[in-house]
N, C-alpha and C positions, 0 to 999 in steps of 0.2 A: 503680568497681564499680557504684555507682548513680548515675545523673545526673537531674536535673528540669530541663529546657529551657524557661522562659517558663510554668512551669505556673500555673494556677489553679484554684481550686475553689469551691464555690459550694453553699450549701445552701437549697434552695427558692428559686432566683432570687437570691438575696442573696450578692454574692461577699465569700467568707472571704479568702481568699490570691487576689495576683494576679500575674504575670510573676516568679513564684518560678525561680530557678537555683541551684542547688547539684550539687557535685561530689564526692561521697564516695571518694575514690582511696584505694587501699593505702596503710596509715600514716598516713592523715591523722585530727585531732583537732580536732572542733568542738561548740562549745557554741553551743546555743539559747536564747535568753532573750525575753523579752517579756512585757505583763500578763497574766493570767488571762483568757482567752476570745479570746486573740489568733489563737491558729489552731496554737500547738507540738505538741498531740498530731495535730491532724489533719495537720500537715507529717510527722511519723512514720510515720501511717498510711500516706501518698502513698508513701513511701520502701519499704514492705514490702507494698504492692500492697493493703491491707484496704481502701483507698479509692482509686477512680480519677480521677484528674483530669479536670477539665470543659473545661479547656483546656491547650493545651501538652503536651509530650511527657516521661513519664518511661521512662529507659533503665537495665536490670536487667540485670547482667552482660553487655553488649554487646546485649540484646534489647531492642527497643519494648515497653512493657509491653503494649499493646493488640494486639501478635501472640502474647503467650502464651495458651496453653490454660490450663484449670483445673490439670490436671497441670502444667503449665509455670511456673503461678503457683507449687506447691506445692513442686516442686522448688527454686525461686528461694530461698523462705522457709527452707530448710533450709542455706542458706548465710548466713543473718540471723539474728542473736540479739538477743532482745528482752527488754528489763527492763521490764514493766509496772508503773506506780504503785502499782497495788494489788495485785501480786504472783501472784494467783489461781490460790491453792493446792487443793487437794483435804482438806480437813480430815482426813477419815478415813485416808489414807495416810500412812506415814510419811517425812521428810524425802527420804531416798535415792530411793523409788519415785516423789515430785513430781518429782524432778531428772531422773529418768529416763523422765517422761511422752513428751517430744517423739521419743524413740526408738521407742516401742511407739507412737505414732501415726503414724509413718512407716514403721512395720512392719517394723521391725529389733529383734534381741533386745535388752531394755533394759539388759542388763549390770549389773544393780545391785549384784551381786557382784564385780564386773570390779576388776584392779587400775588401771585406768585412772579407775573411779568412787571408788575410794578416794583415787588422788593427786588427784583435781580437788576432792573434800570437804577433802582436807588442804590444799588451797591457799588456798582460801575460810576456812578458819579452822572446819570443821565436821566433822571426821573422826568427832568423840565425839559427833555430835549426829544421827548417821546413822538413828538407830531413831526419833527423836522426829516428833510430831504438829506439824502447825503451829501451833496453838494454844499447844502448849508452847513455842514459840520467841519470843526477845525481837524487837524491831523491827530492831535489826540483823544478828541472824540470819535475819529472815525475807528480806532484801535481799541477803545474800550467798547465801543458797539460789536466790533469784531471777538472780542473776549465774551463779550453776553451773550452774541449768538453763538458761538462754539459751546457754552453751557447749557444752553436751553433745553437739551436732551439729558442734563444730569450724567455727563460723560465718567466715567475711571481713568480717562487718560486725557490730559491735554498737550496737543503739540501745537507750537509755535514757532513759525519760520518768519526772523527777523523782526519779533513786534515793535522794538523800537528802535527801527532802521529809519524813521523819519523825523523823532521826537526829539524835543530837547530835553534837558537831564532833569528837572523837574517833573516832567511829564512819565520820562522814562521808569524815574523811582514808583513814580503813583502805580504804573502799569504792574511792575516788581513788586509791589508790596499785596496787589491782587493777587498774582499768581503764587507769592509765598503764601497765603492765606489759604489758597484751594490746596496745596500741597500740604499744609497742616492739617485740612481735614481728609487726608488719605489718599489724593489724587495724585497719580503719576504725572511728573512734568517732564517736557523734554523741551529745551529752546535752542534754536538754530539761532547764533548771533556773531555779529564781529566785534560786538562791543565788549570790550575786556574790562572796562571801568565798572559797568554792570555787574559783569561775573565777580569781581572783587565785593562788591556792594552785597552782593548776593550771599555770598560765602562769609560775611559777618552775623547773618540772619540763620542760615539752616546750612545743614550737611551737605552741598551742592559736589557732584560730581563733574568734573569738567574734560570733557572729551574732544579730540581733535582728529581731524580727517586729515593724514598725513602719506603720499607715497600710496592711494588709493586703500588704505587700511584704517582702521579706527584706533587712535590709541588714547592712553591717560594722558592728560596734560600736567607737564611737569610743575613744579613749586614756584616758579617765577610769574605764575597768575597770580 
């Protein structure tokens, strides 16, 4: 669905990533590791076309990224659910309206009171918090709300940037369970994380591929994980 073929990215002439190849195919599950500043967030942005590769080719759902118009990029992003590290909520809107925002932005009715919305909030365990404002939510609730918002457009690919970075172990496992369920529905999942314990736990449940950014390239992580 999303392919990176020998992709490179440079900031101001300095290469951050070089010769990166990745295939997010239906039903695949990937973890992305590497030290802070290695380029994990940049790689995610290349996948959803917020950044344009400075070399190589990104192919999104069968179309080379360089051939997509601005509207084409917008349509592509509707098929990608993104869980940002900082959640990025509008604090004056209740949770249910924050979750519905991608529908509003794409010109669709937000369906904030629909059966589908209630089922989605129930699935992430937040049905009882639908009217709460973001500052009233705990860290775990915010992350689950961010996942719900990423899913509201029924995407084919889920990209998550350090989704458990500020969560305790119990809540991290709960979020992992939701992501594993999505993968078993056929979604491609890519999670950028420092949490090796989370990766080990995931590998007991499914065939997750672990990738590491090292020396500006993407490598398959060794058995020590």
